[in-house]
GUSE-675173 format. One line per field, with one value per residue (C-alpha): y, z, x; residue in three letters. Coordinates in steps of 0.2 Angstrom, whole numbers, plus 2048, in hexadecimal, padded with zeros to 3 digits. Each point is the difference from the previous one (the first is absolute). Example, Ala and Ser with C-alpha at 12.3 -4.5 7.8 and 13.67 -1.06 7.14 Angstrom:
BEGIN
y = [7EA; 811]
z = [827; 7FD]
x = [83E; 806]
residuo = [ALA; SER]
! end
This chain:
BEGIN
y = [CF0; 803; 7F8; 80A; 811; 7FC; 7FC; 810; 80B; 7F6; 804; 814; 803; 7F9; 80E; 80D; 7F6; 7FD; 812; 805; 7F4; 805; 812; 7FD; 7F5; 811; 80A; 7F6; 800; 815; 80D; 80E; 810; 80E; 810; 811; 806; 80E; 810; 80D; 806; 80C; 7FE; 7FE; 809; 7F3; 800; 7F8; 7F9; 7FA; 7F9; 800; 7FC; 804; 7FD; 80A; 7F4; 800; 810; 80B; 7F2; 7FE; 814; 803; 7F0; 808; 813; 7F7; 7F9; 804; 806; 812; 809; 80A; 7F0; 7F8; 802; 7F6; 7FF; 7F8; 7F8; 802; 7F8; 7FC; 806; 807; 809; 7F5; 810; 80F; 7F9; 7FC; 813; 808; 7F4; 806; 80F; 800; 7F7; 80C; 80F; 7F2; 802; 7EE; 801; 7F8; 7FE; 7FC; 7FB; 7F9; 7F9; 803; 7ED; 7F1; 7F8; 7F2; 800; 800; 7FF; 80F; 809; 7FD; 803; 810; 806; 7FA; 80B; 811; 7F8; 80C; 7F1; 7F3; 7F3; 7FC; 7F6; 7F8; 7FE; 7FA; 807; 7F0; 802; 80A; 805; 801; 80E; 7F9; 7FA; 80B; 800; 7EF; 7FD; 80F; 7FB; 7EE; 80E; 804; 7F1; 808; 7ED; 7FF; 806; 7F9; 7FE; 7F4; 800; 7F5; 7FF; 803; 7FE; 809; 7F7; 7EC; 7FA; 808; 7F0; 7EF; 804; 810; 7F4; 7F3; 810; 803; 7EF; 800; 813; 7FB; 7EE; 80E; 80D; 7F7; 7F3; 801; 810; 7FD; 7F3; 808; 811; 7F6; 7F4; 80F; 7F9; 809; 805; 80F; 80F; 7FF; 80F; 80D; 800; 800; 80D; 801; 80B; 80B; 7FE; 7ED; 802; 809; 7F5; 7EE; 80E; 803; 7FC; 7F4; 7FC; 7EF; 7F6; 7FF; 7FE; 80F; 802; 7EB; 806; 810; 7F8; 7F3; 80A; 80A; 7F2; 7FA; 812; 7FB; 80A; 7FA; 7FD; 7FE; 7FC; 804; 7F6; 80C; 80C; 7FC; 80C; 7FA; 7FC; 7FC; 7EE; 7FD; 7FA; 7FD; 7EF; 808; 80F; 7F4; 7F4; 812; 803; 7ED; 802; 80E; 7F8; 7EF; 806; 80E; 7F2; 7F6; 811; 804; 7F0; 7FF; 811; 7FC; 7EE; 7FD; 80E; 7F9; 7ED; 807; 80F; 7FE; 7FE; 7F1; 7F1; 803; 80F; 7F9; 7F2; 80C; 80B; 7F3; 7F7; 814; 805; 7EF; 7FD; 802; 7F4; 7F1; 807; 7F7; 7F1; 804; 7FE; 7F0; 7F9; 804; 7FA; 7F1; 7FB; 804; 7F6; 7F1; 7FE; 803; 7F7; 7ED; 7F6; 803; 7FE; 802; 7FD; 810; 808; 7FB; 806; 813; 803; 7FC; 80E; 80B; 7FC; 803; 80E; 809; 7F7; 80C; 811; 7FD; 7FF; 80D; 80B; 7F8; 806; 810; 805; 7FA; 80F; 80C; 7F7; 7FB; 7F3; 7FA; 802; 7F2; 80E; 801; 7EC; 801; 80E; 7F7; 7F1; 80B; 80D; 7F0; 7FF; 812; 7FF; 7EE; 80B; 80F; 7F4; 7FF; 814; 800; 7F6; 808; 811; 7F3; 7FD; 813; 804; 7F4; 803; 812; 804; 813; 806; 80F; 804; 7FE; 806; 7F7; 80A; 804; 807; 808; 800; 802; 7F0; 7F6; 80F; 7FA; 805; 810; 7F5; 805; 7FB; 7ED; 7F3; 7FA; 7EA; 7F7; 7F1; 7F5; 7FC; 7FD; 7F5; 7F7; 7FE; 7FD; 7F1; 7FA; 800; 7F8; 7F3; 7FB; 7FF; 7F2; 7F9; 803; 7EF; 7F9; 7FD; 7FB; 7F3; 7F9; 800; 80C; 808; 807; 809; 80A; 80D; 807; 801; 808; 80C; 807; 7FD; 80D; 80B; 800; 803; 810; 808; 7FE; 800; 80E; 809; 7FE; 808; 80D; 805; 7FF; 80B; 80E; 7FF; 803; 80E; 809; 801; 806; 80E; 804; 802; 80C]
z = [3EB; 80F; 7F5; 7F3; 80C; 807; 7EC; 7FC; 810; 7FF; 7EF; 803; 80F; 7F8; 7F6; 80D; 80C; 7EF; 7FE; 811; 7FF; 7F1; 808; 80C; 7F3; 7F2; 811; 802; 7EF; 7FD; 802; 80D; 7F7; 7FE; 80B; 7F9; 7F5; 805; 7F7; 7FA; 80D; 7F7; 80B; 7F5; 808; 80A; 804; 813; 800; 811; 7FC; 810; 805; 815; 808; 80F; 808; 7F4; 7F6; 809; 7FF; 7F0; 7FA; 80C; 7F8; 7ED; 806; 808; 7F0; 7FA; 7ED; 7FA; 806; 7F1; 7F8; 80B; 7FE; 80E; 7FB; 810; 7F6; 80C; 7FE; 814; 807; 813; 809; 7F5; 7F5; 80F; 805; 7EF; 7FE; 80E; 7FC; 7EF; 805; 80D; 7F3; 7F0; 811; 800; 7EE; 7F7; 7F2; 805; 7F8; 809; 7F5; 802; 7F2; 7FE; 803; 802; 7F1; 7F8; 813; 801; 7EE; 7FD; 80E; 7F9; 7ED; 807; 809; 7EE; 7F4; 80D; 804; 7FB; 804; 7F0; 810; 809; 814; 805; 814; 80A; 810; 80B; 7F8; 808; 7F1; 806; 7FB; 7F1; 7F8; 7F1; 800; 7FF; 7F2; 7F4; 7F8; 7FA; 7F1; 7FA; 7F5; 7F5; 7FE; 811; 805; 816; 80C; 810; 811; 80B; 810; 810; 811; 80E; 80C; 7FB; 812; 806; 800; 7F7; 7F4; 7FA; 801; 7F3; 7F4; 7FF; 7FE; 7EF; 7FB; 7FF; 7F5; 7F5; 801; 803; 7F4; 7F3; 7FC; 801; 7F5; 7F2; 7FE; 802; 7EF; 7F8; 803; 7FF; 817; 808; 807; 810; 802; 80D; 802; 7EC; 7F5; 7F0; 7EE; 7FC; 7EF; 802; 80C; 7F1; 7F1; 80B; 7FE; 812; 80E; 802; 80F; 7F8; 809; 815; 7F9; 7F6; 804; 7F7; 7F2; 7FB; 804; 7F1; 7F3; 805; 7FC; 7EF; 7FB; 802; 80A; 80D; 816; 80C; 812; 80B; 810; 809; 801; 811; 802; 813; 7FF; 80D; 803; 7FF; 815; 803; 7F6; 7F9; 7F5; 7FB; 7F6; 7FA; 7F8; 7FA; 7F7; 7F8; 7FA; 7FB; 7F6; 7F9; 7F5; 7FA; 7FA; 7F9; 7FD; 7F6; 7F4; 7FC; 800; 7EE; 7FB; 805; 7FB; 7F0; 7FE; 7F7; 812; 803; 805; 813; 802; 7FC; 80D; 80D; 7FE; 801; 80E; 808; 7FC; 804; 810; 80C; 7F5; 80F; 80E; 7F5; 7FE; 815; 805; 7F6; 806; 811; 7FD; 7F9; 80F; 80C; 7F3; 803; 812; 804; 7F4; 807; 7F5; 807; 7F2; 806; 7EA; 7FD; 812; 7FD; 7EC; 807; 80D; 7F4; 7F4; 80F; 805; 7F2; 800; 80D; 7FF; 7F2; 808; 80F; 7F9; 7F6; 811; 808; 7F1; 801; 813; 7FD; 7F1; 80E; 810; 7FB; 80F; 808; 811; 809; 7FD; 7EE; 7FD; 80C; 7F3; 7F3; 803; 808; 7F0; 7F5; 80C; 800; 7EE; 800; 807; 7F6; 7F0; 802; 802; 7F1; 7F7; 7FE; 7FD; 7F0; 7FB; 802; 7F4; 7F5; 7FE; 7FF; 810; 802; 80F; 80B; 802; 815; 806; 80D; 811; 808; 812; 800; 80F; 80C; 809; 807; 7FD; 7FA; 7EE; 7F7; 7FB; 7EE; 801; 800; 7F5; 800; 7FF; 802; 808; 7F3; 7FE; 812; 803; 7F4; 803; 812; 7FB; 7F8; 80B; 80B; 7F2; 7FF; 813; 800; 7F3; 809; 80B; 7F3; 7F8; 811; 801; 7EF; 804; 7F1; 807; 7F1; 7FD; 812; 7F8; 7F7; 809; 80F; 7F3; 7F8; 813; 803; 7F2; 7FD; 813; 800; 7F0; 806; 811; 7FF; 7F9; 807; 80F; 7F6; 7FC; 810; 806; 7F3; 805; 810; 7FA; 7F6; 80F; 80D; 7F0; 800; 812; 804]
x = [B6D; 809; 80E; 800; 7FF; 80F; 808; 7F8; 809; 810; 803; 7FB; 80A; 813; 801; 7FC; 80B; 80D; 800; 808; 80C; 805; 800; 80D; 80C; 800; 805; 80E; 806; 7FE; 80C; 800; 7F3; 80E; 7FC; 7F9; 80E; 80B; 808; 7F4; 7F5; 7F5; 7F1; 7ED; 7F3; 7F6; 7EE; 7FB; 7EF; 7FA; 7EE; 7F6; 7EE; 7FB; 815; 7FE; 80A; 80F; 800; 808; 812; 7FC; 800; 810; 808; 802; 800; 813; 803; 813; 7FB; 801; 7F3; 7FF; 7FE; 7F2; 7ED; 7F6; 7EE; 7F5; 7F0; 7F5; 7ED; 7FD; 7EF; 807; 80B; 810; 7FC; 801; 80F; 808; 7FF; 807; 80E; 803; 802; 80C; 809; 7FD; 806; 812; 800; 7FB; 7F5; 7ED; 7F1; 7F0; 7F3; 7ED; 7F9; 7EC; 7FC; 807; 7FD; 810; 805; 812; 806; 7F2; 80A; 811; 7FB; 7F7; 811; 80A; 7F7; 807; 813; 80C; 80F; 808; 7FE; 7F3; 803; 7F2; 7FF; 7EF; 7FC; 809; 812; 80E; 80E; 811; 808; 80B; 7EF; 803; 812; 801; 7F2; 800; 811; 7F8; 7F6; 810; 7FB; 7F1; 7F8; 7FD; 7F0; 7FF; 809; 7FA; 809; 7FE; 7F5; 804; 7F8; 7FC; 7F4; 809; 800; 7F2; 7F6; 7FE; 7F7; 80E; 80D; 7F7; 7FC; 812; 803; 7F4; 805; 814; 7FB; 7F9; 80D; 812; 7F9; 7F2; 804; 812; 7FF; 7F5; 80B; 811; 7F7; 7FD; 7ED; 7F0; 7FF; 7F4; 801; 7F7; 7F5; 80C; 816; 802; 801; 7F9; 806; 7EF; 802; 801; 7ED; 7F9; 808; 7F8; 7EE; 803; 7F7; 7F1; 7F0; 7FA; 80A; 804; 813; 801; 816; 800; 7F5; 809; 80F; 7FD; 7FB; 80E; 80C; 7F3; 803; 816; 806; 80C; 7FE; 80A; 804; 80C; 7FF; 80E; 7F2; 7F6; 7F1; 7F6; 7F0; 7F2; 7F8; 7F0; 7FF; 7EB; 7FC; 7F2; 80B; 80B; 7EE; 7FF; 80F; 7FF; 7EF; 808; 810; 7F8; 7EE; 80E; 809; 7F4; 7F8; 80D; 806; 7EE; 806; 812; 802; 7F9; 80B; 810; 7FC; 7FB; 80C; 811; 80D; 80D; 7F9; 807; 7F8; 7EE; 803; 807; 7F0; 7F4; 807; 802; 7EF; 7F9; 808; 7EF; 7F9; 809; 7F5; 7EF; 80A; 807; 7ED; 7F9; 80E; 7FC; 7EC; 809; 80C; 7F1; 7F1; 80B; 806; 7ED; 7F9; 7F6; 80C; 811; 80D; 812; 805; 7F5; 809; 811; 7FF; 7F8; 80D; 80F; 7F9; 7FD; 810; 80C; 7F4; 805; 812; 803; 7F8; 80A; 80E; 7FF; 7FB; 80F; 80A; 7F9; 806; 810; 801; 7F7; 809; 80F; 805; 7EE; 7FA; 7F5; 7F2; 804; 7FD; 7EF; 7F9; 800; 7F4; 7F6; 802; 7F9; 7F1; 7FA; 803; 7F5; 7F5; 7FC; 7FC; 7ED; 800; 80C; 7F6; 7F3; 809; 806; 7EF; 7FE; 80B; 7FC; 7ED; 807; 7F3; 802; 804; 808; 812; 802; 80F; 80A; 7FE; 80F; 802; 814; 807; 7EF; 806; 7ED; 7F8; 7EC; 800; 7F1; 7F0; 803; 814; 7FA; 800; 7EF; 7FD; 7F2; 7FD; 800; 80F; 808; 7F4; 803; 811; 7FD; 7F4; 80D; 80E; 7F3; 7FE; 811; 803; 7F6; 80B; 80B; 7F8; 7FA; 811; 808; 7F2; 803; 813; 800; 813; 802; 7F2; 802; 80C; 7F6; 7F0; 808; 806; 7EE; 7F9; 810; 7FD; 7EB; 802; 80A; 7FA; 7EB; 801; 80D; 7F3; 7F2; 80A; 806; 7EC; 7FC; 810; 7F9; 7EF; 807; 808; 7F5; 7F5; 80D; 804; 7EB; 7FE; 80E]
residuo = [MET; ILE; TRP; VAL; ILE; LEU; LEU; VAL; LEU; ALA; VAL; ALA; VAL; VAL; PRO; HIS; ALA; ALA; HIS; ARG; LEU; SER; LEU; LEU; ILE; ARG; LEU; ARG; ARG; LEU; ARG; PRO; GLU; PRO; SER; SER; PRO; LEU; GLY; ASN; ARG; ASP; TRP; PRO; ARG; VAL; THR; VAL; GLN; LEU; PRO; ILE; TYR; ASN; GLU; ARG; PHE; VAL; VAL; GLU; ARG; LEU; LEU; ARG; SER; VAL; ALA; ALA; LEU; ASP; TYR; PRO; ARG; ASP; ARG; LEU; GLU; ILE; GLN; VAL; LEU; ASP; ASP; SER; THR; ASP; ALA; THR; SER; GLN; GLU; VAL; GLU; GLU; ILE; ALA; ALA; GLU; LEU; ARG; ARG; SER; GLY; VAL; SER; VAL; GLU; HIS; LEU; ARG; ARG; PRO; ALA; ARG; VAL; GLY; PHE; LYS; ALA; GLY; ALA; LEU; GLN; TYR; GLY; LEU; THR; ARG; ALA; LYS; GLY; GLU; LEU; VAL; ALA; ILE; LEU; ASP; ALA; ASP; PHE; VAL; PRO; PRO; ALA; ASP; PHE; LEU; GLN; LYS; ALA; VAL; PRO; TYR; PHE; HIS; ASP; PRO; ARG; VAL; GLY; MET; VAL; GLN; ALA; ARG; TRP; GLY; PHE; LEU; ASN; ARG; GLU; GLU; ASN; LEU; LEU; THR; ARG; CYS; GLU; ALA; LEU; PHE; LEU; ASN; GLY; HIS; PHE; LEU; LEU; GLU; GLN; ALA; VAL; ARG; SER; LYS; SER; GLY; LEU; PHE; PHE; ASN; PHE; ASN; GLY; THR; ALA; GLY; LEU; TRP; ARG; LYS; SER; CYS; ILE; LYS; ASP; ALA; GLY; GLY; TRP; ASP; GLY; ARG; THR; LEU; THR; GLU; ASP; LEU; ASP; LEU; SER; TYR; ARG; ALA; GLN; PHE; ARG; GLY; TRP; ARG; PHE; VAL; TYR; ALA; PRO; GLU; ILE; VAL; VAL; PRO; SER; GLU; LEU; PRO; ALA; PRO; ILE; THR; ALA; PHE; ARG; THR; GLN; GLN; HIS; ARG; TRP; ALA; LYS; GLY; ALA; ILE; GLN; THR; ALA; ARG; ARG; HIS; LEU; PRO; ALA; LEU; LEU; CYS; GLY; ALA; PHE; PRO; LEU; ARG; HIS; LYS; VAL; GLU; GLY; SER; PHE; HIS; LEU; LEU; ALA; HIS; THR; ILE; HIS; PRO; LEU; VAL; ALA; VAL; LEU; ALA; PHE; LEU; ASN; LEU; ALA; ILE; LEU; LEU; ALA; PRO; TRP; PRO; SER; SER; SER; LEU; GLN; GLU; THR; VAL; SER; TRP; VAL; PHE; THR; GLY; LEU; SER; PHE; SER; PHE; LEU; PHE; TYR; LEU; LEU; THR; ILE; GLN; ARG; LEU; ASP; ARG; GLY; LYS; LEU; THR; ALA; SER; ASP; TRP; LEU; LEU; LEU; PRO; VAL; SER; LEU; GLY; LEU; SER; LEU; GLY; MET; CYS; PHE; ALA; ASN; THR; ARG; SER; VAL; VAL; GLU; GLY; ALA; LEU; ASN; VAL; PRO; SER; SER; PHE; ILE; ARG; THR; PRO; LYS; GLN; GLY; ASN; ARG; GLY; ALA; ARG; PRO; LEU; LEU; PRO; SER; TYR; GLN; ALA; ARG; HIS; GLY; TRP; GLY; LEU; PRO; LEU; LEU; GLU; THR; SER; VAL; ALA; ALA; ALA; PHE; PHE; TRP; ALA; LEU; VAL; VAL; ALA; SER; ARG; HIS; GLY; TRP; TRP; PHE; ALA; LEU; PRO; GLY; CYS; LEU; LEU; HIS; PHE; PHE; GLY; PHE; GLY; PHE; VAL; GLY; ILE; GLY; THR; PHE; ALA; ALA; ILE; LEU; LYS; GLU; LYS; GLN; GLN; SER; THR; ALA; VAL; ALA; LEU; ALA]
! end
């Protein structure tokens, strides 16, 4: 039975690893994309939408950076789509009034109810938007002054429905977690988005730091809050309708990475579950539609990318079962180790390429970050597996925004701004870390040296995620108590 499970796992894992390697190969073969066209400077009217929900610590930074955009004032409209339930709304109103006095068009919109979450807010604003183009920026983004000047010229082509900029990172060096997050996101922006865009394949709007043609959104059916990834959902609907998307990596918009691991887990849950929800909705249309085979293949890998997490989770348990079984089997353990090693090396090579694309010449700390990032990815597999299962079963849940701290440093967050997490998954992750520590001892006793690297990575990854989450939850509880007493 174990051999059958192992064979199924190997067969299922190989396509994921092969796809990552194919992205690396295709990137080298593709020519650089041209930058935004020059020439006609007849600037269209642009509406900048800022969907916010309880963002006291970053909203002023957002509003002032958007107001500083270098774009004709008579053709720029700012919509603050405010669903806040705290003092954020009052702060927005004060800043908006100040900006209006200086000649900036700012509209502060409040909905009667937070129906549809972010998607509902964007749709609410769209019906009132005066712009031909609509830019969307999340609360933790700080657009450079030339953001619109660089992005808008792409829309001279009437077929272009969306232009996506690349994310930069304001707090990349804040801690080990943010450095790993930046590496993961660079994999998406420097490789995946680049390859899909240059190859003319389907790719997605990333929810922020991009511009849409308003008629494209309407033609695709508008924003829909039935998935947690409304951006991915609309992207496929628009491209099914024949609209062309452009990825503009030369436009970099800085953003804030979630620094506490609880906030990172919230973000990953939303992305993993939402992607599977979107796959449920659009994979049949993609596979049965009149699209080229390469669109169907790449689109399937794109929408189902998170299915790797359950495979990794099963492989981790299988590894433990064989290592700690009362009947030691070196052949089984060696086979499992080879499967894990193959998967790990493909992922490490992928991360190494991303680091080189981003950094050029690597330092010692850059090299050290590679196994740490692999361990973090392993440690998150249980949490992401739960998200995948919930998405596949279409379990309903609320859109929980990622908490942002702004320039607060170590000051405590308000209780309402903290990511809520239970104790169950961190307890499982910590227990599995302890089991892999014992597996290290067992493997050493049996002389299974080939198993030690995998055990060590699992021990670190699950320990980092599980113990780190426990520590973050306890810290947040202490902060809540301190705020309540104050």
